[in-house]
N, CA, C and O of each residue as an XYZ file, in Angstrom:
580
protein
N      64.316    -82.359    149.480
C      63.895    -82.395    148.483
C      64.461    -83.451    147.744
O      65.653    -83.225    147.537
N      64.045    -84.592    147.231
C      64.374    -85.800    146.424
C      65.000    -85.187    144.632
O      64.271    -84.842    143.703
N      66.328    -85.225    144.644
C      66.318    -84.726    143.122
C      66.066    -85.619    142.166
O      65.977    -85.247    140.996
N      65.911    -86.964    142.532
C      65.503    -87.551    141.546
C      63.880    -87.508    140.981
O      63.425    -88.171    140.049
N      63.191    -86.568    141.798
C      61.735    -85.984    141.375
C      61.952    -84.859    141.001
O      60.918    -84.190    141.000
N      62.965    -84.239    140.625
C      62.973    -82.984    139.783
C      63.024    -83.156    138.209
O      63.955    -83.776    137.695
N      61.947    -82.564    137.410
C      61.953    -82.874    136.305
C      62.368    -81.709    135.347
O      61.885    -80.578    135.393
N      63.384    -82.162    134.423
C      63.697    -80.926    133.437
C      62.718    -80.878    132.274
O      62.382    -81.913    131.698
N      62.222    -79.580    131.900
C      61.402    -79.598    130.849
C      61.869    -78.351    129.751
O      62.527    -77.377    130.118
N      61.515    -78.515    128.680
C      61.792    -77.347    127.728
C      60.331    -76.262    127.745
O      59.159    -76.591    127.567
N      60.788    -75.164    127.969
C      59.651    -74.368    127.868
C      59.972    -72.897    127.388
O      61.137    -72.508    127.310
N      59.057    -72.216    127.119
C      59.208    -70.571    126.937
C      58.600    -69.740    127.930
O      58.644    -68.526    127.730
N      58.029    -70.173    128.985
C      57.248    -69.403    129.617
C      57.366    -69.826    131.106
O      57.028    -70.947    131.486
N      57.805    -68.985    131.828
C      58.507    -69.427    133.163
C      57.985    -68.478    134.363
O      57.983    -67.340    133.893
N      57.546    -68.440    135.688
C      57.119    -67.331    136.271
C      58.115    -66.383    136.460
O      59.238    -66.815    136.721
N      57.923    -65.011    136.374
C      59.098    -63.870    136.563
C      59.690    -63.682    137.959
O      60.798    -63.221    138.232
N      58.736    -64.127    138.797
C      59.052    -64.092    140.484
C      60.216    -65.144    140.515
O      61.352    -64.904    140.925
N      59.702    -66.522    139.950
C      60.829    -67.566    140.084
C      62.195    -67.392    139.590
O      63.259    -67.686    140.135
N      61.921    -66.767    138.260
C      63.287    -66.424    137.538
C      64.008    -65.047    138.375
O      65.221    -64.938    138.195
N      63.614    -64.425    138.907
C      64.175    -63.349    139.738
C      64.556    -64.210    140.951
O      65.773    -64.244    141.133
N      64.087    -64.659    141.508
C      64.672    -65.571    142.642
C      66.082    -66.355    142.178
O      67.145    -66.280    142.795
N      65.887    -67.000    141.145
C      67.006    -67.761    140.804
C      68.262    -66.794    140.515
O      69.350    -66.947    141.069
N      67.919    -65.564    139.382
C      68.920    -64.711    139.300
C      69.491    -64.208    140.586
O      70.675    -64.231    140.923
N      68.430    -63.735    141.274
C      69.062    -63.242    142.702
C      69.882    -64.441    143.547
O      70.767    -64.120    144.342
N      69.598    -65.546    143.367
C      70.507    -66.381    144.343
C      71.765    -66.589    143.536
O      72.781    -66.896    144.159
N      71.822    -66.451    142.151
C      72.892    -66.760    141.392
C      73.818    -65.321    141.524
O      74.879    -65.191    140.914
N      73.282    -64.327    142.364
C      74.197    -63.008    142.285
C      74.171    -62.285    141.339
O      75.037    -61.410    141.301
N      73.047    -62.383    140.075
C      73.005    -61.995    138.708
C      72.087    -60.441    139.034
O      72.385    -59.355    138.538
N      71.025    -60.675    139.910
C      70.295    -59.674    139.804
C      70.349    -58.315    140.529
O      70.728    -58.384    141.699
N      70.132    -57.445    140.193
C      70.338    -56.031    141.074
C      69.250    -55.533    141.286
O      68.543    -55.938    140.363
N      68.450    -54.670    142.163
C      67.596    -54.248    142.454
C      67.109    -53.287    141.461
O      65.884    -53.224    141.356
N      67.836    -52.502    140.687
C      67.683    -51.724    139.467
C      66.922    -52.548    138.163
O      66.169    -52.017    137.346
N      67.294    -53.867    138.195
C      66.963    -54.431    137.188
C      65.321    -54.617    136.942
O      64.553    -54.622    137.905
N      64.917    -54.748    135.762
C      63.423    -54.880    135.736
C      62.968    -56.004    135.176
O      63.109    -56.481    134.050
N      62.347    -56.389    136.225
C      61.501    -57.812    135.876
C      60.631    -57.709    134.669
O      60.627    -58.834    134.169
N      60.100    -57.129    134.159
C      59.029    -57.111    132.907
C      60.056    -57.322    131.833
O      59.543    -57.619    130.754
N      61.244    -57.256    131.832
C      61.913    -57.758    130.555
C      62.287    -59.486    130.560
O      62.951    -60.047    129.689
N      61.877    -59.928    131.374
C      62.183    -61.310    131.609
C      61.245    -62.296    130.744
O      61.720    -63.414    130.543
N      60.160    -62.062    130.287
C      59.511    -62.819    129.367
C      60.116    -62.560    127.976
O      60.314    -63.513    127.222
N      60.446    -61.171    127.577
C      61.260    -61.267    126.233
C      62.492    -61.968    126.290
O      62.769    -62.654    125.306
N      63.311    -61.937    127.268
C      64.665    -62.716    127.471
C      64.506    -64.268    127.209
O      65.271    -64.964    126.541
N      63.470    -64.630    127.804
C      62.956    -65.970    127.694
C      62.432    -66.194    126.203
O      62.714    -67.273    125.682
N      61.722    -65.301    125.504
C      61.438    -65.675    124.216
C      62.233    -65.588    123.345
O      62.023    -66.198    122.297
N      63.404    -64.794    123.509
C      64.566    -64.575    122.570
C      65.252    -65.556    122.599
O      66.177    -65.534    121.787
N      65.172    -66.476    123.253
C      66.307    -67.726    123.645
C      65.531    -68.800    122.769
O      64.318    -68.920    122.598
N      66.688    -69.615    122.218
C      66.418    -70.788    121.458
C      65.610    -71.811    122.181
O      64.511    -72.285    121.891
N      66.491    -72.068    123.299
C      65.795    -73.181    124.280
C      65.956    -72.813    125.546
O      67.067    -72.358    125.817
N      65.204    -72.873    126.366
C      65.329    -72.757    127.894
C      64.672    -74.089    128.605
O      63.627    -74.664    128.302
N      65.515    -74.362    129.534
C      65.400    -75.599    130.306
C      64.794    -75.043    131.807
O      65.356    -74.088    132.343
N      63.705    -75.646    132.404
C      63.477    -75.355    133.578
C      63.340    -76.703    134.469
O      62.793    -77.734    134.075
N      63.897    -76.522    135.662
C      63.794    -77.439    136.837
C      62.889    -77.462    137.334
O      62.557    -76.302    137.575
N      61.848    -78.487    137.857
C      60.983    -78.238    138.341
C      60.868    -79.148    139.578
O      60.839    -80.319    139.202
N      60.793    -79.040    140.882
C      60.319    -79.903    142.108
C      58.654    -79.601    142.419
O      58.122    -78.623    142.946
N      58.137    -80.711    141.932
C      56.619    -80.174    141.933
C      56.447    -79.100    141.261
O      56.882    -79.112    140.110
N      55.826    -77.963    141.719
C      55.149    -76.753    141.016
C      56.443    -75.626    141.244
O      56.354    -74.516    140.719
N      57.535    -75.967    141.990
C      58.696    -74.796    142.277
C      59.745    -75.073    141.176
O      60.238    -76.146    140.826
N      59.969    -73.718    140.688
C      60.962    -73.554    139.656
C      61.974    -73.830    140.651
O      61.837    -73.274    141.741
N      62.962    -74.588    140.468
C      64.178    -74.879    141.361
C      65.463    -74.542    140.568
O      66.503    -74.274    141.170
N      65.391    -74.556    139.169
C      66.870    -74.103    138.586
C      66.399    -73.827    136.870
O      65.229    -74.013    136.535
N      67.193    -73.482    136.114
C      67.038    -72.889    134.782
C      68.160    -73.085    134.244
O      69.159    -73.447    134.865
N      68.099    -72.827    132.816
C      69.398    -72.313    131.932
C      68.797    -71.978    130.481
O      67.619    -72.160    130.174
N      69.603    -71.558    129.798
C      68.826    -71.358    128.537
C      70.171    -71.028    127.439
O      71.271    -70.598    127.787
N      69.705    -71.384    125.934
C      70.865    -71.260    124.981
C      70.176    -70.259    123.809
O      69.037    -70.199    123.346
N      71.343    -69.548    123.569
C      71.145    -68.658    122.772
C      71.733    -69.087    121.314
O      72.902    -69.471    121.271
N      71.085    -69.043    120.307
C      71.188    -69.398    118.847
C      70.518    -69.322    117.732
O      69.344    -69.605    117.967
N      70.657    -69.124    116.841
C      70.075    -69.297    115.304
C      69.307    -70.618    115.160
O      68.367    -70.769    114.380
N      69.782    -71.544    115.965
C      69.022    -73.076    115.905
C      69.705    -73.821    114.255
O      69.136    -74.713    113.625
N      71.014    -73.157    113.863
C      71.375    -73.704    112.492
C      72.872    -74.212    112.840
O      73.342    -75.304    112.520
N      73.535    -73.161    113.582
C      74.991    -73.142    113.783
C      75.542    -73.155    115.160
O      75.646    -74.180    115.833
N      75.869    -72.041    115.522
C      76.387    -72.048    116.991
C      75.611    -71.903    117.761
O      74.605    -71.251    117.478
N      75.806    -72.521    119.174
C      75.083    -72.158    120.102
C      75.810    -71.657    121.647
O      76.916    -72.035    122.034
N      75.055    -70.891    122.258
C      75.927    -70.580    123.353
C      75.049    -70.777    124.544
O      74.019    -70.106    124.605
N      75.378    -71.739    125.633
C      74.560    -72.070    126.711
C      74.987    -71.006    128.016
O      76.161    -70.728    128.258
N      73.891    -70.500    128.758
C      73.934    -69.536    129.449
C      72.884    -69.416    130.634
O      71.868    -70.110    130.594
N      73.111    -68.570    131.657
C      72.221    -68.668    133.045
C      72.111    -69.971    133.495
O      70.949    -70.174    133.848
N      72.768    -70.876    133.627
C      72.847    -72.142    134.256
C      72.731    -71.341    135.864
O      73.566    -70.606    136.391
N      71.420    -71.774    136.378
C      71.291    -71.421    137.864
C      70.407    -72.326    138.623
O      69.351    -72.669    138.092
N      70.769    -72.841    140.039
C      70.169    -73.350    140.608
C      69.766    -72.828    141.781
O      70.707    -72.320    142.390
N      68.597    -72.748    142.403
C      68.329    -72.249    143.690
C      69.196    -72.755    144.540
O      69.478    -73.951    144.464
N      69.753    -71.959    145.469
C      70.549    -71.861    146.616
C      70.637    -73.216    147.332
O      71.610    -73.950    147.504
N      69.113    -73.370    147.773
C      68.831    -74.600    148.775
C      68.797    -75.976    148.218
O      68.496    -76.969    148.881
N      69.146    -75.980    146.863
C      68.966    -76.936    146.096
C      70.044    -77.473    145.409
O      69.945    -78.491    144.724
N      71.384    -76.650    145.601
C      72.402    -77.071    144.767
C      73.221    -78.192    145.344
O      72.919    -78.560    146.479
N      74.288    -78.829    144.677
C      74.911    -79.900    145.045
C      74.259    -81.167    144.891
O      74.749    -82.157    145.433
N      73.323    -81.238    144.286
C      72.427    -82.479    143.947
C      72.395    -82.944    142.501
O      71.687    -83.877    142.121
N      73.107    -82.322    141.807
C      73.159    -82.783    140.489
C      71.899    -82.040    139.489
O      71.628    -82.484    138.374
N      71.380    -81.150    139.947
C      70.263    -80.573    138.921
C      71.116    -79.846    138.056
O      71.032    -80.156    136.867
N      72.016    -78.842    138.402
C      72.859    -77.914    137.081
C      73.221    -78.864    136.315
O      72.840    -78.674    135.160
N      73.933    -80.034    136.502
C      74.342    -80.858    135.450
C      73.318    -81.510    134.623
O      73.626    -81.966    133.523
N      72.065    -81.588    135.100
C      71.051    -82.459    134.404
C      70.588    -81.152    133.412
O      70.269    -81.452    132.261
N      70.537    -79.731    133.801
C      70.395    -78.920    132.852
C      71.143    -78.556    131.788
O      70.689    -78.154    130.716
N      72.215    -78.684    132.051
C      73.199    -78.418    131.132
C      73.334    -79.766    130.172
O      73.680    -79.653    128.996
N      73.093    -80.793    130.653
C      73.084    -82.276    129.727
C      71.598    -82.048    128.797
O      71.449    -82.481    127.654
N      70.675    -81.356    129.488
C      69.465    -81.427    128.612
C      69.737    -80.232    127.558
O      69.359    -80.411    126.401
N      70.298    -79.167    127.863
C      70.703    -77.914    126.562
C      71.572    -78.384    125.937
O      71.736    -77.882    124.825
N      72.122    -79.062    126.179
C      73.462    -79.591    125.246
C      72.973    -80.841    124.358
O      73.441    -80.907    123.221
N      72.219    -81.676    124.708
C      71.537    -82.457    124.107
C      70.453    -81.865    123.039
O      70.245    -82.376    121.938
N      69.915    -80.912    123.454
C      68.818    -80.227    122.460
C      69.183    -79.768    121.248
O      68.629    -79.840    120.152
N      70.639    -79.073    121.757
C      71.512    -78.656    120.891
C      71.775    -79.726    119.671
O      71.248    -79.704    118.559
N      72.726    -80.663    120.176
C      73.409    -81.598    119.452
C      72.066    -82.433    118.494
O      71.998    -82.606    117.277
N      71.197    -82.793    119.475
C      69.961    -83.436    118.426
C      69.522    -82.655    117.301
O      68.971    -83.137    116.312
N      69.803    -81.325    117.492
C      69.097    -80.285    116.399
C      70.169    -80.370    115.310
O      69.816    -79.745    114.310
N      71.229    -80.884    115.206
C      72.241    -80.611    114.711
C      73.211    -79.407    114.721
O      73.846    -79.077    113.719
N      73.273    -78.899    115.671
C      74.202    -77.728    116.215
C      75.072    -78.364    117.029
O      74.875    -78.921    118.109
N      76.173    -78.204    116.320
C      77.706    -79.073    116.945
C      78.350    -78.244    117.517
O      78.851    -78.541    118.602
N      78.520    -77.048    117.002
C      79.233    -76.064    118.109
C      78.565    -75.219    119.051
O      78.012    -74.157    118.764
N      78.647    -75.771    120.274
C      78.212    -75.323    121.628
C      79.087    -74.898    122.716
O      79.786    -75.693    123.346
N      79.041    -73.468    122.966
C      80.044    -72.929    123.828
C      79.518    -72.340    124.985
O      78.322    -72.050    124.975
N      80.136    -72.130    125.895
C      79.653    -71.242    127.132
C      80.932    -70.734    127.630
O      82.014    -71.049    127.136
N      80.766    -69.860    128.722
C      81.801    -68.910    129.614
C      81.660    -69.782    130.923
O      80.566    -70.048    131.421
N      82.687    -70.136    131.355
C      82.486    -70.999    132.641
C      83.080    -70.025    133.540
O      84.150    -69.466    133.298
N      82.372    -69.824    134.587
C      83.056    -68.896    135.814
C      83.963    -69.742    136.344
O      83.890    -70.971    136.351
N      85.020    -68.902    136.890
C      86.092    -69.590    137.533
C      85.877    -70.470    138.583
O      85.123    -70.264    139.534
N      86.659    -71.606    138.362
C      86.169    -72.673    139.554
C      85.187    -73.570    138.891
O      84.996    -74.640    139.469
N      84.528    -73.352    137.797
C      83.666    -74.435    137.264
C      83.912    -75.134    136.091
O      83.007    -75.633    135.422
N      85.284    -75.208    135.758
C      85.711    -75.781    134.793
C      85.208    -77.273    134.939
O      84.359    -77.782    134.208
N      85.891    -77.937    136.047
C      85.515    -79.411    136.220
C      84.181    -79.806    136.020
O      83.842    -80.879    135.520
N      83.356    -78.829    136.460
C      81.780    -79.260    136.483
C      81.385    -79.442    135.023
O      80.815    -80.444    134.591
N      81.794    -78.229    134.202
C      81.457    -78.495    132.528
C      82.227    -79.496    132.026
O      81.616    -80.329    131.356
N      83.557    -79.670    132.180
C      84.577    -80.829    131.671
C      83.781    -82.209    131.767
O      83.794    -83.027    130.847
N      83.082    -82.395    132.972
C      82.269    -83.650    133.329
C      81.160    -83.878    132.224
O      80.829    -84.986    131.803
N      80.600    -82.588    131.792
C      79.618    -82.807    130.915
C      80.211    -82.733    129.257
O      79.394    -82.610    128.344
N      81.557    -82.811    129.000
C      81.763    -82.636    127.792
C      82.558    -81.360    127.279
O      83.254    -81.316    126.265
N      82.359    -80.501    128.029
C      82.983    -79.118    127.437
C      84.495    -78.981    127.887
O      84.653    -79.392    129.036
N      85.583    -78.538    127.316
C      86.901    -78.013    127.537
C      87.086    -76.780    127.161
O      86.265    -76.173    126.472
N      88.316    -76.227    127.625
C      88.594    -75.129    127.148
C      88.886    -74.872    125.532
O      89.160    -75.775    124.741
N      88.783    -73.582    125.224
C      88.837    -73.262    123.467
C      90.400    -72.434    123.630
O      90.616    -71.224    123.686
N      91.052    -73.218    123.664
C      92.569    -73.039    123.594
C      92.628    -72.087    122.385
O      92.090    -72.188    121.283
N      93.530    -71.018    122.961
C      93.953    -69.986    121.725
C      92.986    -68.681    121.558
O      93.339    -67.598    121.089
N      91.798    -68.993    122.004
C      90.766    -68.082    122.114
C      90.658    -67.048    123.657
O      91.165    -67.492    124.687
N      90.249    -66.249    123.655
C      89.713    -65.165    124.830
C      88.465    -64.608    124.655
O      88.103    -63.855    123.751
N      87.715    -65.114    125.767
C      86.356    -64.558    125.603
C      86.562    -62.937    126.046
O      87.357    -62.540    126.897
N      85.672    -62.137    125.274
C      85.502    -60.631    125.410
C      84.524    -60.271    125.632
O      83.507    -60.944    125.463
N      84.556    -58.874    126.164
C      83.104    -58.345    126.443
C      83.067    -57.021    126.383
O      83.855    -56.446    127.134
N      82.214    -56.205    125.543
C      81.834    -55.136    125.297
C      81.113    -54.591    126.233
O      79.957    -55.000    126.340
N      81.694    -53.307    127.353
C      80.940    -52.994    128.422
C      81.339    -51.872    128.724
O      82.310    -51.302    128.227
N      80.416    -51.344    129.807
C      80.515    -49.725    130.262
C      81.991    -49.338    130.965
O      82.809    -50.150    131.398
N      82.091    -48.089    130.959
C      83.096    -47.511    131.627
C      84.453    -47.948    131.386
O      85.291    -48.014    132.286
N      84.732    -48.319    129.888
C      86.125    -48.688    129.565
C      86.477    -50.193    129.358
O      87.505    -50.623    128.834
N      85.221    -51.064    129.969
C      85.748    -52.642    130.057
C      85.651    -52.749    128.611
O      85.058    -51.824    128.055
N      86.145    -53.752    127.835
C      86.303    -53.903    126.597
C      87.049    -53.194    125.565
O      87.115    -53.529    124.382
N      87.645    -52.116    126.148
C      88.489    -51.067    125.195
C      89.644    -51.790    125.222
O      89.957    -52.439    126.220
N      90.512    -51.737    123.942
C      91.889    -52.008    123.918
C      92.809    -51.311    124.815
O      92.492    -50.183    125.194
N      93.790    -51.780    125.160
C      94.591    -51.381    125.882
C      95.423    -50.242    125.102
O      95.563    -50.363    123.885
N      96.055    -48.987    125.872
C      96.512    -47.903    124.833
C      97.931    -48.186    124.368
O      98.472    -47.444    123.548
């Protein structure tokens, strides 16, 4: 696949099976997950960017925002056999620019360990003095005793 032929588009409608494949490739999909939730997940996003090689979905990302103040980029994923070709960076840049072009200047994300250089090249830096936190099951997110 020639990465120069991959097009990035804003969309609100993606094939559920394509999203499941991407999430599975990203290690985020579990067999108990419900694919019928994907259309609502996409519809609830402020912006969804899809990377297409012809008619094949090879990557995606999305932004959660009210469209006015803050925005969070998440779910950046590229199909495993298409990684390392700049597609992920193009998706992040597309989403970043969609936010800033709309006047949203506080654009954040949580980088997985080891991905800071990737996001740094796209203008993101550590938010010094802040700690991302998560409310989760089985005691995750509880304050220490």
